[in-house]
MITORMI-878579 format. One record per residue (C-alpha): residue number from 1; x, y, z; residue in three letters. Coordinates in Angstrom, 3 decimals. Each point is the difference from the previous one (the first is absolute). Layout:
BEGIN
(r NUM (X Y Z) "ALA")
...
REM end
This chain:
BEGIN
(r 1 (-23.141 -51.863 -16.036) "MET")
(r 2 (2.483 2.796 -0.150) "ASP")
(r 3 (2.994 -2.256 -0.328) "LYS")
(r 4 (-2.107 -2.557 -1.533) "ALA")
(r 5 (-0.410 2.158 -3.122) "PHE")
(r 6 (3.182 2.254 -0.365) "GLU")
(r 7 (0.408 -0.934 -3.264) "ASN")
(r 8 (-3.238 1.423 -1.241) "GLN")
(r 9 (-0.786 2.958 2.443) "MET")
(r 10 (-0.156 2.985 -1.700) "GLY")
(r 11 (0.623 -1.808 -3.522) "GLN")
(r 12 (-3.239 -1.705 -0.262) "ASN")
(r 13 (-1.506 -0.680 3.071) "ILE")
(r 14 (-0.659 2.192 3.060) "GLU")
(r 15 (-0.528 -1.513 3.223) "VAL")
(r 16 (-1.851 1.472 3.517) "TYR")
(r 17 (0.452 -2.662 2.583) "VAL")
(r 18 (-2.337 -2.573 -1.448) "ASP")
(r 19 (-1.693 1.750 -2.565) "ASP")
(r 20 (1.315 -0.208 -3.206) "LEU")
(r 21 (-0.739 1.399 -3.720) "VAL")
(r 22 (2.118 -1.080 -3.317) "VAL")
(r 23 (0.203 3.007 -2.718) "LYS")
(r 24 (1.249 -0.658 -3.381) "SER")
(r 25 (-0.826 2.042 -3.297) "HIS")
(r 26 (-1.180 -2.660 -2.369) "THR")
(r 27 (-1.445 -3.386 -0.105) "GLU")
(r 28 (2.732 -1.761 -0.488) "VAL")
(r 29 (1.791 1.799 2.776) "GLU")
(r 30 (-2.646 -0.886 2.641) "ILE")
(r 31 (0.081 -3.918 -1.126) "VAL")
(r 32 (3.590 0.198 0.469) "ARG")
(r 33 (-0.272 2.067 3.155) "ASP")
(r 34 (-1.997 -2.237 1.987) "ILE")
(r 35 (1.438 -2.790 -1.451) "GLU")
(r 36 (3.303 1.063 1.748) "GLU")
(r 37 (-2.283 1.271 3.565) "THR")
(r 38 (-1.419 -3.778 -0.058) "PHE")
(r 39 (3.416 -1.532 -0.290) "GLN")
(r 40 (0.929 2.360 2.885) "THR")
(r 41 (-3.087 -1.360 1.999) "LEU")
(r 42 (0.657 -3.612 -0.215) "ARG")
(r 43 (3.867 1.108 0.904) "LYS")
(r 44 (-1.040 0.724 3.504) "ILE")
(r 45 (-3.330 -1.930 0.366) "ASN")
(r 46 (-2.339 2.616 -0.286) "MET")
(r 47 (-3.756 -0.442 -0.548) "LYS")
(r 48 (-2.405 2.451 -1.580) "LEU")
(r 49 (-3.829 0.615 0.851) "ASN")
(r 50 (-1.542 -0.084 -3.250) "PRO")
(r 51 (-3.260 2.172 0.911) "LYS")
(r 52 (2.528 2.572 0.532) "LYS")
(r 53 (1.932 -0.523 -3.290) "CYS")
(r 54 (-0.829 2.186 -3.169) "SER")
(r 55 (2.052 -0.269 -3.297) "PHE")
(r 56 (-0.047 2.068 -3.042) "GLY")
(r 57 (-1.589 2.985 1.345) "LEU")
(r 58 (0.822 3.144 -1.870) "ALA")
(r 59 (-0.805 2.087 3.735) "GLU")
(r 60 (-0.680 -1.583 3.120) "GLY")
(r 61 (0.220 1.471 4.230) "VAL")
(r 62 (3.483 -0.621 1.704) "PHE")
(r 63 (0.065 1.501 3.303) "LEU")
(r 64 (-2.934 2.007 0.286) "GLY")
(r 65 (0.789 1.555 -3.573) "TYR")
(r 66 (-0.760 -0.478 -3.416) "VAL")
(r 67 (2.759 -0.641 -2.249) "ILE")
(r 68 (-0.330 0.527 -3.617) "THR")
(r 69 (2.325 -0.045 -3.104) "PRO")
(r 70 (-0.273 4.029 0.087) "GLU")
(r 71 (0.464 0.478 3.426) "GLY")
(r 72 (-1.663 -0.129 3.613) "ILE")
(r 73 (-3.482 0.489 0.965) "LYS")
(r 74 (-1.312 0.089 3.824) "PRO")
(r 75 (-2.718 -2.858 0.651) "CYS")
(r 76 (-3.604 1.393 -0.825) "PRO")
(r 77 (-0.975 -1.470 3.426) "ASP")
(r 78 (1.772 2.251 1.967) "LYS")
(r 79 (-0.592 3.352 -1.699) "THR")
(r 80 (-3.526 -1.347 -0.040) "THR")
(r 81 (0.343 -0.696 3.893) "ALA")
(r 82 (0.973 3.659 0.688) "VAL")
(r 83 (-2.439 1.323 -2.528) "LEU")
(r 84 (-2.721 -1.288 1.375) "HIS")
(r 85 (0.717 0.848 3.622) "LEU")
(r 86 (-2.264 2.234 2.154) "PRO")
(r 87 (1.721 3.138 1.313) "SER")
(r 88 (1.611 -1.336 3.814) "PRO")
(r 89 (-1.836 0.582 3.063) "GLN")
(r 90 (2.382 -1.716 2.145) "LYS")
(r 91 (3.621 -0.194 0.650) "ILE")
(r 92 (0.555 -3.471 -1.274) "LYS")
(r 93 (-1.700 0.676 -3.312) "GLU")
(r 94 (2.448 2.845 -0.548) "VAL")
(r 95 (2.674 -2.546 1.032) "GLN")
(r 96 (-1.419 -2.760 -2.596) "SER")
(r 97 (-0.021 3.116 -2.462) "LEU")
(r 98 (3.246 0.452 0.624) "ASN")
(r 99 (1.212 -4.024 -0.749) "GLY")
(r 100 (-2.167 -0.346 -3.415) "LYS")
(r 101 (1.361 3.605 -1.191) "LEU")
(r 102 (3.767 -1.628 1.179) "ALA")
(r 103 (0.067 -2.396 -3.057) "SER")
(r 104 (-1.170 2.582 -2.467) "LEU")
(r 105 (2.289 2.452 0.991) "ASN")
(r 106 (2.637 -0.925 -3.137) "ARG")
(r 107 (-2.656 1.329 -2.524) "PHE")
(r 108 (-1.208 2.933 1.743) "LEU")
(r 109 (1.821 3.296 -0.855) "SER")
(r 110 (1.337 1.727 3.558) "LYS")
(r 111 (-2.392 -2.237 2.032) "SER")
(r 112 (1.274 1.399 3.618) "ALA")
(r 113 (-1.463 3.129 -0.881) "GLU")
(r 114 (-3.209 -0.808 -1.212) "LYS")
(r 115 (-0.380 -2.460 2.950) "SER")
(r 116 (1.356 2.893 2.673) "LEU")
(r 117 (-3.399 1.181 0.745) "PRO")
(r 118 (-1.579 -3.259 0.529) "LEU")
(r 119 (2.891 -1.242 3.092) "PHE")
(r 120 (0.131 3.341 1.426) "GLN")
(r 121 (-3.662 -0.753 1.252) "THR")
(r 122 (2.245 -2.609 1.657) "LEU")
(r 123 (2.317 1.956 2.373) "LYS")
(r 124 (-0.978 0.635 3.642) "LYS")
(r 125 (-2.689 -2.534 -0.394) "CYS")
(r 126 (1.022 -1.406 3.590) "ILE")
(r 127 (-3.710 -1.194 0.366) "LYS")
(r 128 (-2.638 -1.208 -2.392) "LYS")
(r 129 (-1.868 3.143 0.905) "SER")
(r 130 (2.684 2.401 -1.107) "ASP")
(r 131 (-0.390 -1.366 -4.098) "PHE")
(r 132 (-1.655 2.933 -2.215) "HIS")
(r 133 (-0.229 -0.585 -3.507) "TRP")
(r 134 (0.685 3.546 -1.258) "THR")
(r 135 (-1.197 1.818 -3.507) "THR")
(r 136 (3.417 -0.249 -1.325) "GLU")
(r 137 (0.689 -3.692 0.489) "ALA")
(r 138 (-3.617 -0.590 -2.014) "GLU")
(r 139 (0.907 2.054 -2.878) "GLN")
(r 140 (3.443 -2.010 0.230) "ALA")
(r 141 (-1.564 -3.119 0.025) "PHE")
(r 142 (-2.514 0.708 -2.791) "GLN")
(r 143 (2.958 1.303 -1.867) "GLN")
(r 144 (1.692 -3.285 0.399) "LEU")
(r 145 (-2.200 -2.163 -1.041) "LYS")
(r 146 (0.059 2.364 -3.293) "GLN")
(r 147 (3.429 -0.618 -0.501) "TYR")
(r 148 (-0.348 -3.976 0.850) "LEU")
(r 149 (-2.484 -0.645 -2.627) "SER")
(r 150 (2.347 1.461 -2.806) "SER")
(r 151 (3.578 -1.356 1.035) "LEU")
(r 152 (2.619 -0.370 -2.248) "PRO")
(r 153 (1.488 -2.801 -1.407) "LEU")
(r 154 (3.565 -0.215 0.948) "LEU")
(r 155 (2.879 -1.029 -2.529) "ALA")
(r 156 (2.690 -2.835 0.687) "ALA")
(r 157 (3.344 1.514 -0.679) "PRO")
(r 158 (2.589 -2.084 -2.399) "LYS")
(r 159 (3.020 -1.148 1.292) "PRO")
(r 160 (2.891 2.514 0.373) "GLN")
(r 161 (-2.683 2.683 -1.218) "GLU")
(r 162 (0.157 3.549 0.980) "GLU")
(r 163 (-2.319 1.272 2.460) "LEU")
(r 164 (-1.522 3.629 0.400) "ILE")
(r 165 (-0.599 1.236 3.387) "MET")
(r 166 (-1.965 3.135 0.969) "TYR")
(r 167 (-0.196 1.270 3.798) "LEU")
(r 168 (-2.809 1.849 2.141) "SER")
(r 169 (0.020 1.549 3.190) "ALA")
(r 170 (-2.365 2.455 1.971) "THR")
(r 171 (-0.004 0.679 4.185) "HIS")
(r 172 (-1.368 -2.820 0.778) "GLY")
(r 173 (1.299 -3.070 -2.315) "ALA")
(r 174 (2.222 -1.258 -2.849) "ILE")
(r 175 (-0.975 -2.107 -3.346) "SER")
(r 176 (1.998 -1.218 -2.801) "THR")
(r 177 (-1.402 -1.630 -3.176) "VAL")
(r 178 (2.297 -2.372 -2.142) "LEU")
(r 179 (-0.211 -0.274 -3.651) "LEU")
(r 180 (1.111 -1.423 -3.231) "THR")
(r 181 (-0.344 1.356 -3.362) "GLU")
(r 182 (-2.113 -1.896 -2.628) "ARG")
(r 183 (0.482 1.545 -3.535) "GLU")
(r 184 (-1.030 3.669 0.562) "THR")
(r 185 (-1.846 -0.492 3.601) "ALA")
(r 186 (1.369 -0.656 3.098) "GLN")
(r 187 (-1.994 -2.576 2.442) "MET")
(r 188 (-0.144 -0.704 3.724) "PRO")
(r 189 (2.135 -2.866 1.558) "VAL")
(r 190 (-0.772 0.706 3.288) "TYR")
(r 191 (-1.562 2.873 2.399) "PHE")
(r 192 (1.522 0.500 3.467) "ILE")
(r 193 (-0.947 2.825 2.914) "SER")
(r 194 (0.754 0.254 3.293) "ARG")
(r 195 (-1.994 2.439 2.574) "ALA")
(r 196 (2.512 2.268 2.222) "LEU")
(r 197 (0.417 0.033 4.061) "GLN")
(r 198 (2.097 2.100 1.735) "ASP")
(r 199 (2.446 1.544 0.255) "PRO")
(r 200 (0.113 -0.962 -3.595) "LYS")
(r 201 (-2.825 2.404 -0.965) "LEU")
(r 202 (2.845 2.539 0.937) "ASN")
(r 203 (1.801 -0.859 -2.946) "TYR")
(r 204 (0.962 2.539 -2.715) "SER")
(r 205 (-1.411 -0.989 -3.722) "PRO")
(r 206 (2.931 -0.823 -0.783) "MET")
(r 207 (0.901 -2.778 2.631) "GLU")
(r 208 (-3.487 -1.247 -0.594) "LYS")
(r 209 (0.595 -0.390 -3.654) "LEU")
(r 210 (3.228 -1.618 0.889) "VAL")
(r 211 (-1.730 -2.291 2.739) "LEU")
(r 212 (-3.019 -1.168 -2.622) "SER")
(r 213 (3.247 -1.291 -2.362) "LEU")
(r 214 (1.603 -1.921 3.038) "VAL")
(r 215 (-3.436 -1.334 0.641) "PHE")
(r 216 (-0.152 -1.473 -3.448) "ALA")
(r 217 (3.100 -1.179 0.033) "ALA")
(r 218 (-0.395 -1.861 2.980) "LYS")
(r 219 (-3.687 -0.854 -0.734) "ARG")
(r 220 (0.851 -1.385 -3.591) "LEU")
(r 221 (3.369 -1.328 0.526) "ARG")
(r 222 (-0.539 -2.288 -2.496) "ARG")
(r 223 (-0.911 2.123 -2.909) "TYR")
(r 224 (2.627 2.393 0.884) "PHE")
(r 225 (3.091 -2.991 0.209) "GLN")
(r 226 (-1.212 -1.278 -3.641) "ALA")
(r 227 (-0.363 3.242 -1.917) "HIS")
(r 228 (1.226 3.524 -0.620) "PRO")
(r 229 (-2.131 2.714 1.511) "ILE")
(r 230 (-0.475 2.852 -1.402) "THR")
(r 231 (-1.613 2.870 2.710) "VAL")
(r 232 (-1.388 2.638 -2.333) "ILE")
(r 233 (-0.353 3.023 2.104) "THR")
(r 234 (0.534 3.888 0.429) "ASP")
(r 235 (1.523 0.395 3.330) "GLN")
(r 236 (3.962 -0.486 -0.112) "PRO")
(r 237 (-0.076 -2.990 2.456) "ILE")
(r 238 (3.008 -1.258 -2.018) "LYS")
(r 239 (2.049 3.413 1.247) "GLN")
(r 240 (-0.521 -0.501 3.484) "VAL")
(r 241 (0.237 -3.773 0.701) "MET")
(r 242 (3.423 0.008 -2.329) "SER")
(r 243 (1.418 2.943 2.284) "ARG")
(r 244 (2.982 -1.201 2.268) "LEU")
(r 245 (-0.769 2.047 2.815) "ASP")
(r 246 (-3.561 -1.661 0.184) "VAL")
(r 247 (-0.886 -1.272 3.747) "ALA")
(r 248 (-2.593 -1.049 2.343) "GLY")
(r 249 (-3.006 -2.050 -1.437) "ARG")
(r 250 (0.687 1.242 -3.782) "LEU")
(r 251 (3.504 -1.560 0.484) "GLN")
(r 252 (-1.654 -3.219 0.701) "LYS")
(r 253 (-2.213 0.264 -2.660) "TRP")
(r 254 (2.574 0.459 -2.555) "SER")
(r 255 (1.819 -3.142 1.145) "ILE")
(r 256 (-3.403 -2.211 -0.475) "ILE")
(r 257 (-0.872 1.483 -3.169) "LEU")
(r 258 (4.107 -0.064 -0.869) "GLY")
(r 259 (-0.804 -4.249 -0.529) "GLU")
(r 260 (-1.824 0.420 -2.969) "HIS")
(r 261 (-0.417 1.193 -3.353) "ASN")
(r 262 (-1.408 3.465 0.007) "ILE")
(r 263 (0.079 2.681 -2.486) "THR")
(r 264 (-2.095 3.257 0.397) "TYR")
(r 265 (-1.705 1.826 -3.453) "ARG")
(r 266 (-1.697 3.064 0.313) "PRO")
(r 267 (-4.252 0.341 -1.004) "ARG")
(r 268 (-0.732 0.149 -3.477) "THR")
(r 269 (-2.726 -1.545 -1.694) "SER")
(r 270 (-3.152 -1.645 1.796) "ILE")
(r 271 (-0.540 -2.992 -1.772) "LYS")
(r 272 (-3.250 -2.388 0.722) "GLY")
(r 273 (-2.908 1.134 2.021) "GLN")
(r 274 (0.933 -1.959 3.093) "ILE")
(r 275 (2.775 1.915 0.345) "LEU")
(r 276 (-1.788 3.586 -0.510) "ALA")
(r 277 (-2.531 -0.614 2.816) "ASP")
(r 278 (3.117 -0.737 2.413) "PHE")
(r 279 (1.132 3.103 -1.077) "LEU")
(r 280 (-3.259 2.044 0.374) "ASN")
(r 281 (-0.313 -1.457 3.553) "GLU")
(r 282 (3.459 0.716 1.199) "MET")
(r 283 (-0.595 3.854 -1.261) "SER")
(r 284 (-3.533 0.564 1.601) "SER")
(r 285 (0.858 -2.153 3.050) "ASN")
(r 286 (3.494 1.709 0.116) "ALA")
(r 287 (-1.724 3.393 -0.240) "SER")
(r 288 (-2.256 -0.950 3.238) "GLN")
(r 289 (2.986 -1.813 2.359) "GLY")
(r 290 (2.542 3.252 -0.547) "VAL")
(r 291 (-2.342 2.531 1.836) "SER")
(r 292 (-0.073 -2.905 3.231) "VAL")
(r 293 (3.902 -0.678 -0.551) "ALA")
(r 294 (0.939 3.826 -0.051) "GLU")
(r 295 (-1.544 0.232 3.480) "THR")
(r 296 (1.999 -3.022 1.084) "LYS")
(r 297 (3.054 0.418 -1.660) "GLU")
(r 298 (3.409 0.958 2.035) "GLU")
(r 299 (1.577 2.549 -2.049) "PRO")
(r 300 (3.575 -0.397 -1.545) "TRP")
(r 301 (2.669 2.844 0.114) "THR")
(r 302 (1.711 0.881 -3.276) "LEU")
(r 303 (3.686 2.114 0.468) "PHE")
(r 304 (1.129 1.574 -3.246) "THR")
(r 305 (2.874 2.305 -0.868) "ASP")
(r 306 (1.526 1.225 -2.964) "GLY")
(r 307 (2.906 1.761 -0.974) "SER")
(r 308 (1.634 1.438 -3.452) "SER")
(r 309 (3.395 0.685 -0.523) "CYS")
(r 310 (2.386 0.876 -3.241) "VAL")
(r 311 (-0.015 -3.973 -0.450) "ASP")
(r 312 (-3.395 -0.015 0.279) "GLY")
(r 313 (-2.925 -0.603 1.946) "SER")
(r 314 (-1.890 -2.644 1.699) "GLY")
(r 315 (-2.116 -1.116 3.188) "ALA")
(r 316 (-0.083 -2.757 2.909) "GLY")
(r 317 (-2.966 -1.141 1.197) "LEU")
(r 318 (-1.179 -2.059 3.193) "ILE")
(r 319 (-3.459 -1.674 0.128) "LEU")
(r 320 (-1.460 -1.645 3.070) "THR")
(r 321 (-2.813 -2.180 0.916) "ASN")
(r 322 (-1.837 -0.055 3.333) "PRO")
(r 323 (2.241 -3.032 0.667) "ASP")
(r 324 (2.871 1.732 0.102) "GLY")
(r 325 (1.583 -1.551 -3.670) "VAL")
(r 326 (2.148 2.607 -1.903) "GLU")
(r 327 (-0.090 0.165 -4.346) "PHE")
(r 328 (2.598 2.251 -0.616) "THR")
(r 329 (0.804 1.203 -3.514) "TYR")
(r 330 (3.037 2.020 -1.346) "ALA")
(r 331 (-1.259 2.092 -3.438) "LEU")
(r 332 (2.129 1.749 -2.488) "ARG")
(r 333 (-1.831 2.113 -2.217) "PHE")
(r 334 (1.051 0.478 -3.778) "GLN")
(r 335 (-0.780 3.935 -0.018) "PHE")
(r 336 (1.650 2.904 1.336) "ALA")
(r 337 (-1.677 1.386 3.268) "ALA")
(r 338 (0.301 2.314 3.038) "SER")
(r 339 (-0.121 -1.045 3.423) "ASN")
(r 340 (-3.655 1.006 0.466) "ASN")
(r 341 (-0.848 -1.820 -3.027) "GLU")
(r 342 (1.693 -3.250 1.181) "ALA")
(r 343 (-1.856 0.437 3.127) "GLU")
(r 344 (-3.504 0.476 -1.909) "TYR")
(r 345 (0.921 -3.126 -2.467) "GLU")
(r 346 (1.181 -2.434 3.291) "ALA")
(r 347 (-3.693 0.587 1.579) "LEU")
(r 348 (-1.958 -0.335 -3.375) "ILE")
(r 349 (2.041 -3.393 -0.682) "VAL")
(r 350 (-0.357 -1.336 3.816) "GLY")
(r 351 (-3.762 0.740 -0.046) "LEU")
(r 352 (-0.431 -1.321 -3.241) "TRP")
(r 353 (2.098 -3.852 1.362) "ILE")
(r 354 (-1.909 0.552 2.923) "ALA")
(r 355 (-3.310 0.624 -2.498) "THR")
(r 356 (1.472 -3.650 -1.705) "GLN")
(r 357 (0.397 -2.073 3.303) "MET")
(r 358 (-4.048 0.314 0.488) "GLY")
(r 359 (1.136 3.000 3.228) "VAL")
(r 360 (-3.267 2.407 0.799) "LYS")
(r 361 (1.217 1.138 3.143) "ASN")
(r 362 (3.570 1.211 0.167) "ILE")
(r 363 (2.148 2.848 1.791) "GLN")
(r 364 (2.531 1.979 -2.407) "ALA")
(r 365 (2.979 1.660 1.664) "ASN")
(r 366 (2.196 2.397 -2.528) "VAL")
(r 367 (2.739 2.389 1.380) "ASP")
(r 368 (-1.230 2.500 -2.064) "SER")
(r 369 (-2.215 2.464 1.300) "LYS")
(r 370 (-1.022 1.521 -3.492) "LEU")
(r 371 (-1.190 -3.584 -0.717) "VAL")
(r 372 (-1.679 -0.118 3.018) "ALA")
(r 373 (-1.731 3.070 -0.293) "ASN")
REM end
């Protein structure tokens, strides 16, 4: 099918296995596009089942989604199936629920975080009698139903249009939302989310943020290849990834992200209720996840050294993560300072950089007893 319709695919037709949809903007275009499609069908001697064909629809179901001129909506049958489900009482019922939610995750903000209490009931279930439906799982299940009753419409991006991405990372999950701007609002294009397991649970907050971007680049590869992506973040991801001496998994992630057209921009105003909800969830969930992460995260190490001479003052910093990856900085101060003042400034700058990278546990080393005390 792909080879037969290669001249039309992406233009006025979309094909998946044996499903085919012709997309047009006007009545004149749809007559022309259908005629072109039928000519191709005759050429390859392929026949269609009239009972499975529909023409001139403003919206219709394709691959389990409702396609409209405004965007993509979830199929009502799929949301209704979950809304009418009773609380699971068996392992198979939780697994069945997981399958039903899979096709709705792209519409659901931070789905992994919302579903985590449900699937934690499956841990250590060797026998059927080991399964217990907890109060936390029941609460999460009821909240999921509320979210599913009002899922957003996903916008379809225009060719070469700039897309916007927001990142979120808590102790147990990473999430992203891909958006496009429509007039004065930012409309969602795709939500993705993933639960973290050992050893990723012990990554630093900055590493989890970068991991969420890498996961999005792999999962939404077609969007990353066809559109410029702008990541809105207040974290210094660009500075961390662009360092020449970056090593370990950050170096690997830097190579993966380097093949795409990605720019970074600080967060300003919030445009649209969907985005406001996503960011509100991030702030509330992040506060819950930080306390857990603080107890488990291994400490980073900071070495600072400040100096002053007749030519000026400056500082050197070495920030090392638990895996031994070093981030080195050389600073020159644009003001006069004594040796002790330079030592103070070096420590302050080092702690500020660590804070911007999301480090919560740090061991600082200075060579001045005055500063240390």
